[in-house]
C-alpha beads as a LAMMPS data file, in Angstrom:
LAMMPS data file: protein, C-alpha beads

101 atoms
100 bonds

1 atom types
1 bond types

-500.0 500.0 xlo xhi
-500.0 500.0 ylo yhi
-500.0 500.0 zlo zhi

Masses

1 110.0

Atoms # bond

1 1 1 -427.059 164.705 -169.399
2 1 1 -426.796 168.122 -167.361
3 1 1 -423.493 169.637 -166.650
4 1 1 -424.094 171.290 -163.272
5 1 1 -426.592 170.643 -160.480
6 1 1 -426.536 173.001 -157.359
7 1 1 -427.908 171.828 -153.876
8 1 1 -428.825 174.298 -151.314
9 1 1 -429.469 172.872 -147.816
10 1 1 -431.238 174.838 -145.190
11 1 1 -431.799 173.978 -141.453
12 1 1 -432.068 175.417 -137.995
13 1 1 -430.380 172.144 -136.724
14 1 1 -426.821 171.507 -137.618
15 1 1 -426.466 167.640 -137.254
16 1 1 -429.197 166.375 -139.635
17 1 1 -427.910 168.966 -142.140
18 1 1 -424.460 167.564 -142.078
19 1 1 -425.660 163.894 -142.231
20 1 1 -427.600 164.926 -145.534
21 1 1 -424.708 166.557 -147.015
22 1 1 -422.441 163.417 -146.300
23 1 1 -425.061 161.225 -148.024
24 1 1 -425.315 163.445 -151.006
25 1 1 -421.552 163.572 -151.275
26 1 1 -421.381 159.827 -150.910
27 1 1 -423.685 159.093 -153.458
28 1 1 -422.544 161.571 -156.079
29 1 1 -419.076 159.982 -155.754
30 1 1 -420.218 156.579 -155.860
31 1 1 -422.057 157.154 -159.165
32 1 1 -419.033 159.058 -160.841
33 1 1 -419.775 162.674 -160.513
34 1 1 -417.315 165.400 -159.615
35 1 1 -418.348 167.536 -156.532
36 1 1 -417.642 170.827 -155.151
37 1 1 -418.461 171.435 -151.488
38 1 1 -420.285 171.065 -148.959
39 1 1 -419.754 175.058 -148.774
40 1 1 -420.742 176.603 -145.651
41 1 1 -422.708 179.895 -146.552
42 1 1 -423.661 182.755 -143.928
43 1 1 -425.999 181.763 -140.997
44 1 1 -428.911 183.938 -140.848
45 1 1 -430.198 184.849 -137.823
46 1 1 -433.839 185.658 -137.048
47 1 1 -434.871 187.341 -133.964
48 1 1 -438.477 187.533 -132.741
49 1 1 -439.584 190.092 -130.102
50 1 1 -442.597 189.113 -128.033
51 1 1 -444.287 191.244 -125.316
52 1 1 -444.173 189.491 -121.767
53 1 1 -447.421 191.135 -120.764
54 1 1 -450.092 193.243 -122.977
55 1 1 -450.728 196.159 -120.881
56 1 1 -448.884 196.788 -117.605
57 1 1 -445.385 196.021 -118.473
58 1 1 -445.064 197.290 -122.003
59 1 1 -441.441 197.469 -121.968
60 1 1 -440.776 193.611 -120.705
61 1 1 -440.094 192.011 -123.836
62 1 1 -438.778 188.471 -124.797
63 1 1 -436.093 187.706 -127.472
64 1 1 -436.380 184.322 -129.061
65 1 1 -433.854 183.551 -131.650
66 1 1 -433.203 181.012 -134.956
67 1 1 -429.729 180.473 -136.702
68 1 1 -430.506 179.183 -139.796
69 1 1 -427.528 177.279 -141.376
70 1 1 -427.069 177.086 -144.738
71 1 1 -424.670 174.792 -147.237
72 1 1 -424.108 174.896 -150.981
73 1 1 -423.165 171.463 -152.997
74 1 1 -422.435 171.679 -156.550
75 1 1 -422.324 168.375 -158.550
76 1 1 -420.362 168.969 -161.920
77 1 1 -421.207 166.221 -164.656
78 1 1 -423.457 164.270 -162.877
79 1 1 -424.690 161.035 -164.645
80 1 1 -428.185 159.722 -165.257
81 1 1 -427.455 157.018 -162.347
82 1 1 -426.110 160.060 -160.356
83 1 1 -429.628 162.081 -160.743
84 1 1 -431.735 158.652 -160.295
85 1 1 -429.754 157.976 -156.830
86 1 1 -430.382 161.380 -155.641
87 1 1 -434.051 161.513 -156.389
88 1 1 -434.512 158.292 -154.202
89 1 1 -432.487 159.556 -151.224
90 1 1 -434.090 159.370 -147.752
91 1 1 -433.705 162.718 -146.203
92 1 1 -434.141 163.708 -142.826
93 1 1 -437.097 166.007 -141.368
94 1 1 -435.960 169.614 -140.511
95 1 1 -433.496 169.764 -143.704
96 1 1 -435.107 171.752 -146.777
97 1 1 -433.055 171.002 -150.273
98 1 1 -433.465 173.147 -153.043
99 1 1 -432.115 171.887 -156.107
100 1 1 -431.119 174.115 -159.376
101 1 1 -430.123 172.754 -162.503

Bonds

1 1 1 2
2 1 2 3
3 1 3 4
4 1 4 5
5 1 5 6
6 1 6 7
7 1 7 8
8 1 8 9
9 1 9 10
10 1 10 11
11 1 11 12
12 1 12 13
13 1 13 14
14 1 14 15
15 1 15 16
16 1 16 17
17 1 17 18
18 1 18 19
19 1 19 20
20 1 20 21
21 1 21 22
22 1 22 23
23 1 23 24
24 1 24 25
25 1 25 26
26 1 26 27
27 1 27 28
28 1 28 29
29 1 29 30
30 1 30 31
31 1 31 32
32 1 32 33
33 1 33 34
34 1 34 35
35 1 35 36
36 1 36 37
37 1 37 38
38 1 38 39
39 1 39 40
40 1 40 41
41 1 41 42
42 1 42 43
43 1 43 44
44 1 44 45
45 1 45 46
46 1 46 47
47 1 47 48
48 1 48 49
49 1 49 50
50 1 50 51
51 1 51 52
52 1 52 53
53 1 53 54
54 1 54 55
55 1 55 56
56 1 56 57
57 1 57 58
58 1 58 59
59 1 59 60
60 1 60 61
61 1 61 62
62 1 62 63
63 1 63 64
64 1 64 65
65 1 65 66
66 1 66 67
67 1 67 68
68 1 68 69
69 1 69 70
70 1 70 71
71 1 71 72
72 1 72 73
73 1 73 74
74 1 74 75
75 1 75 76
76 1 76 77
77 1 77 78
78 1 78 79
79 1 79 80
80 1 80 81
81 1 81 82
82 1 82 83
83 1 83 84
84 1 84 85
85 1 85 86
86 1 86 87
87 1 87 88
88 1 88 89
89 1 89 90
90 1 90 91
91 1 91 92
92 1 92 93
93 1 93 94
94 1 94 95
95 1 95 96
96 1 96 97
97 1 97 98
98 1 98 99
99 1 99 100
100 1 100 101
């Protein structure tokens, strides 16, 4: 059995990520693992600058932005049942989950 598993969740939409965090937490508690989190990590802002017109209005530009939300969940002393349950968890589209053991 592993002593610790880290879940990093990233999304540009807040609601599905919070739902995913809740699913992971509920599954971990139900199968007997200790849990730390979800811990909100700093939000990353990406800004894209696009010219409105290629020739005449060179100075006219539009700004588009994305806010990338991140969360960290630590599972401490997960059981084999916990790992198996989390492998078969249905996750919504738009949420990226990275697992580190």
